[in-house]
C-alpha positions as CSV (number, residue, x, y, z in Angstrom):
1,X,-57.6,-47.5,-127.6
2,X,-60.9,-47.9,-129.4
3,X,-61.9,-44.3,-128.6
4,X,-59.1,-42.9,-130.7
5,X,-59.8,-41.1,-133.9
6,X,-60.5,-43.4,-136.9
7,X,-57.4,-44.4,-138.7
8,X,-56.9,-42.9,-142.2
9,X,-56.0,-45.2,-145.0
10,X,-52.3,-45.6,-145.5
11,X,-51.2,-44.0,-148.7
12,X,-47.9,-43.8,-150.6
13,X,-47.2,-40.6,-152.6
14,X,-44.3,-38.5,-153.9
15,X,-44.9,-35.3,-152.0
16,X,-43.4,-32.1,-153.4
17,X,-41.3,-29.9,-151.3
18,X,-42.6,-26.3,-151.2
19,X,-39.9,-25.0,-148.9
20,X,-37.3,-26.2,-146.4
21,X,-35.5,-24.0,-143.9
22,X,-33.4,-24.3,-140.8
23,X,-35.3,-22.9,-137.8
24,X,-32.8,-23.7,-135.1
25,X,-29.3,-25.3,-135.1
26,X,-29.7,-28.7,-136.8
27,X,-33.5,-28.5,-136.8
28,X,-35.4,-28.1,-140.2
29,X,-38.9,-27.2,-141.2
30,X,-40.1,-28.8,-144.5
31,X,-43.4,-27.9,-146.1
32,X,-44.8,-30.6,-148.3
33,X,-47.7,-30.6,-150.8
34,X,-49.8,-33.5,-152.0
35,X,-53.2,-35.3,-152.0
36,X,-52.3,-37.2,-148.8
37,X,-52.6,-34.0,-146.8
38,X,-56.4,-34.4,-146.9
39,X,-56.2,-37.6,-144.9
40,X,-53.9,-36.3,-142.1
41,X,-54.9,-35.9,-138.4
42,X,-53.1,-34.2,-135.6
43,X,-50.6,-36.5,-133.8
44,X,-49.9,-38.7,-136.8
45,X,-46.6,-39.1,-138.6
46,X,-45.1,-39.5,-142.1
47,X,-42.6,-42.1,-143.1
48,X,-40.1,-40.5,-145.5
49,X,-37.8,-42.4,-147.8
50,X,-34.2,-41.2,-147.7
51,X,-33.0,-40.2,-151.2
52,X,-30.2,-42.8,-151.1
53,X,-30.7,-46.5,-152.2
54,X,-28.3,-47.7,-149.5
55,X,-30.7,-46.3,-146.8
56,X,-33.4,-48.9,-146.7
57,X,-35.3,-47.8,-143.6
58,X,-37.7,-44.9,-143.9
59,X,-37.5,-42.1,-141.3
60,X,-40.7,-41.4,-139.2
61,X,-41.3,-37.7,-138.7
62,X,-44.3,-36.2,-136.8
63,X,-46.7,-33.9,-138.6
64,X,-46.4,-30.3,-137.2
65,X,-49.0,-28.6,-139.3
66,X,-51.8,-29.5,-141.6
67,X,-53.4,-27.0,-144.1
68,X,-56.1,-28.9,-146.0
69,X,-57.2,-25.9,-147.9
70,X,-53.7,-25.4,-149.4
71,X,-53.1,-29.2,-149.5
72,X,-49.9,-28.6,-147.5
73,X,-48.4,-30.2,-144.5
74,X,-45.3,-29.2,-142.4
75,X,-42.8,-31.5,-140.7
76,X,-40.1,-30.4,-138.4
77,X,-37.2,-32.7,-137.6
78,X,-33.7,-32.8,-136.2
79,X,-30.6,-33.9,-138.1
80,X,-29.5,-37.0,-136.2
81,X,-27.7,-39.2,-138.7
82,X,-26.9,-39.7,-142.4
83,X,-30.6,-40.2,-143.3
84,X,-31.9,-37.0,-141.9
85,X,-28.8,-35.2,-143.1
86,X,-29.7,-36.3,-146.7
87,X,-33.3,-35.2,-146.2
88,X,-32.0,-31.8,-145.0
89,X,-30.3,-31.3,-148.4
90,X,-33.5,-31.5,-150.4
91,X,-34.6,-28.3,-152.1
92,X,-37.9,-26.6,-153.2
93,X,-39.4,-28.6,-156.1
94,X,-37.8,-31.9,-155.1
95,X,-40.1,-34.8,-154.4
96,X,-39.9,-37.1,-151.4
97,X,-41.3,-40.7,-151.4
98,X,-43.7,-40.7,-148.5
99,X,-45.9,-43.2,-146.8
100,X,-48.7,-42.1,-144.5
101,X,-50.4,-40.6,-142.7
102,X,-49.5,-43.2,-140.1
103,X,-50.5,-44.1,-136.6
104,X,-53.3,-43.0,-134.2
105,X,-53.3,-39.3,-133.6
106,X,-54.3,-37.4,-130.5
107,X,-58.0,-37.8,-129.6
108,X,-59.3,-34.2,-129.4
109,X,-63.0,-35.3,-129.6
110,X,-63.0,-35.6,-125.8
111,X,-62.8,-31.8,-125.3
112,X,-65.4,-29.1,-125.9
113,X,-65.5,-25.4,-126.1
114,X,-64.4,-23.6,-123.0
115,X,-62.7,-26.6,-121.4
116,X,-59.1,-26.5,-120.3
117,X,-56.3,-28.5,-122.0
118,X,-52.7,-28.9,-121.1
119,X,-50.0,-29.5,-123.8
120,X,-46.6,-30.7,-122.7
121,X,-43.7,-30.8,-125.1
122,X,-40.0,-31.5,-125.0
123,X,-37.4,-30.6,-127.6
124,X,-38.1,-32.2,-131.0
125,X,-41.4,-33.6,-129.5
126,X,-42.9,-30.1,-129.6
127,X,-43.8,-30.0,-133.4
128,X,-46.9,-32.3,-133.3
129,X,-48.3,-30.1,-130.5
130,X,-48.5,-27.1,-132.9
131,X,-51.1,-28.8,-135.1
132,X,-52.8,-30.0,-131.9
133,X,-53.0,-26.5,-130.5
134,X,-54.4,-25.1,-133.7
135,X,-57.1,-27.8,-133.9
136,X,-58.1,-27.3,-130.3
137,X,-58.2,-23.5,-130.7
138,X,-60.7,-24.0,-133.6
139,X,-62.9,-25.8,-131.1
140,X,-62.7,-22.9,-128.7
141,X,-60.7,-24.7,-126.1
142,X,-58.6,-22.9,-123.4
143,X,-55.1,-24.1,-123.9
144,X,-52.0,-24.0,-121.6
145,X,-48.7,-25.2,-123.0
146,X,-45.5,-26.0,-121.2
147,X,-42.5,-26.6,-123.5
148,X,-39.1,-27.8,-122.4
149,X,-35.8,-27.4,-124.2
150,X,-32.1,-27.9,-123.4
151,X,-31.2,-24.3,-123.9
152,X,-32.2,-21.0,-125.6
153,X,-30.8,-21.9,-129.0
154,X,-33.0,-25.1,-129.2
155,X,-36.3,-23.3,-128.5
156,X,-38.7,-23.9,-131.4
157,X,-42.3,-23.0,-132.2
158,X,-42.9,-20.8,-129.1
159,X,-44.4,-17.9,-131.0
160,X,-46.4,-20.2,-133.3
161,X,-48.0,-22.1,-130.4
162,X,-48.5,-18.8,-128.5
163,X,-51.0,-17.8,-131.1
164,X,-53.3,-20.5,-129.7
165,X,-52.2,-21.1,-126.1
166,X,-50.7,-19.6,-123.0
167,X,-47.1,-20.8,-123.3
168,X,-44.4,-21.3,-120.7
169,X,-40.9,-22.3,-121.8
170,X,-38.4,-24.1,-119.6
171,X,-34.7,-24.6,-120.4
172,X,-32.5,-27.1,-118.6
173,X,-29.7,-24.6,-118.2
174,X,-31.9,-21.5,-117.4
175,X,-30.6,-19.6,-120.5
176,X,-34.3,-18.8,-121.4
177,X,-37.6,-19.0,-119.7
178,X,-37.9,-21.0,-116.5
179,X,-34.8,-22.9,-115.4
180,X,-35.5,-26.6,-115.0
181,X,-37.6,-29.3,-116.5
182,X,-41.3,-29.0,-117.5
183,X,-42.1,-30.7,-114.2
184,X,-41.0,-27.6,-112.3
185,X,-43.8,-25.7,-113.9
186,X,-46.5,-28.4,-114.2
187,X,-46.1,-29.4,-110.5
188,X,-47.2,-25.9,-109.6
189,X,-50.3,-25.7,-111.9
190,X,-53.5,-25.6,-109.9
191,X,-55.9,-25.9,-112.8
192,X,-57.9,-29.0,-113.5
193,X,-57.5,-30.0,-117.1
194,X,-60.1,-31.9,-119.2
195,X,-57.3,-33.4,-121.4
196,X,-53.5,-33.6,-121.5
197,X,-51.4,-34.2,-124.6
198,X,-47.7,-34.8,-124.3
199,X,-44.8,-35.5,-126.7
200,X,-41.1,-35.6,-126.0
201,X,-38.2,-37.6,-124.7
202,X,-38.7,-40.8,-122.6
203,X,-37.8,-39.2,-119.3
204,X,-40.4,-36.5,-119.8
205,X,-43.1,-38.9,-120.8
206,X,-42.3,-41.1,-117.8
207,X,-42.9,-38.1,-115.6
208,X,-46.2,-37.2,-117.4
209,X,-47.3,-40.9,-117.2
210,X,-46.7,-41.0,-113.5
211,X,-48.3,-37.7,-112.6
212,X,-51.4,-38.2,-114.7
213,X,-51.6,-42.0,-114.5
214,X,-55.3,-41.9,-113.4
215,X,-56.4,-39.0,-115.6
216,X,-59.2,-40.1,-117.9
217,X,-57.9,-38.2,-120.9
218,X,-54.1,-37.9,-120.8
219,X,-52.2,-39.0,-123.9
220,X,-48.5,-39.6,-124.6
221,X,-47.0,-39.6,-128.1
222,X,-44.0,-41.8,-128.2
223,X,-41.1,-41.1,-130.4
224,X,-39.9,-44.6,-131.2
225,X,-37.3,-45.3,-133.8
226,X,-39.2,-47.5,-136.3
227,X,-38.1,-49.8,-139.0
228,X,-40.9,-50.9,-141.3
229,X,-43.5,-48.4,-139.9
230,X,-46.4,-50.7,-140.8
231,X,-46.5,-53.0,-137.8
232,X,-44.9,-56.0,-139.6
233,X,-41.4,-56.1,-138.0
234,X,-42.1,-55.5,-134.3
235,X,-39.0,-53.4,-133.9
236,X,-40.9,-50.6,-132.0
237,X,-42.8,-52.7,-129.5
238,X,-43.9,-51.3,-126.1
239,X,-45.3,-53.6,-123.3
240,X,-48.6,-53.0,-121.7
241,X,-48.9,-52.4,-118.0
242,X,-50.7,-54.9,-115.7
243,X,-50.8,-57.6,-118.4
244,X,-48.8,-60.6,-119.3
245,X,-45.3,-60.2,-120.8
246,X,-46.5,-61.2,-124.2
247,X,-49.1,-58.3,-124.3
248,X,-47.6,-55.6,-126.4
249,X,-48.4,-52.8,-128.8
250,X,-46.5,-51.5,-131.8
251,X,-45.7,-47.8,-131.7
252,X,-46.1,-47.4,-135.4
253,X,-49.4,-49.2,-135.9
254,X,-51.1,-49.0,-132.5
255,X,-49.6,-45.6,-131.5
256,X,-47.7,-43.4,-131.5
257,X,-50.3,-42.0,-129.0
258,X,-51.1,-44.1,-125.9
259,X,-53.1,-43.3,-122.8
260,X,-51.2,-42.6,-119.6
261,X,-51.0,-45.6,-117.4
262,X,-51.4,-48.1,-120.3
263,X,-47.8,-48.9,-121.4
264,X,-44.5,-49.5,-119.6
265,X,-42.1,-46.6,-120.4
């Protein structure tokens, strides 16, 4: 993974909440302000401390948007347990103890103006693709995005990503867009893409990994539940393909972005 973007230095800062709203049932968008924003790259994540001393583990949340001029970053997350429930109750002006920006982001240096890129997102894996689409659009890249959700109510960021990309939405139940999984659309795409960037649930990533296994620039962002977030505890290990059983990588430190065909999903 030596070609990935250079890692930014890991910082710890109390970021200030500018705004927090619910954008879909149980899904929140939080805008944060702080010096750390200047270090952020697309595809990285932040590690938020839950405002409760009994919750020791931080929560890793992908960065959905980066505005370096304003010094603001946006994260979008789903309430999945007590920790995220507590984060959802924070208000404008509150501060959140944050470590980051963490992990290797998406390598967008491999694409140039006029080339075609495919973004593939599923559910709560869609947010990091918004920042990615924005950054690619600034390079003059032709972007196609296929976003999959469970149903119409859970669709997020369609309009935002559509500012930069041609977007197709799929829903498992057919209540919106194309009925089926993202594969039902992607399998019919005839275009040849210079790069592919994907983030979503394990099943979707497995499909992308298999379909684009030999593609030179196809990347998967893995949403692993992490513990320490700094590579010390090895709770988020993935094993490498075609290597001994002891060869592994940590999602937090070596990822969350990996090339297709490189790790066992």
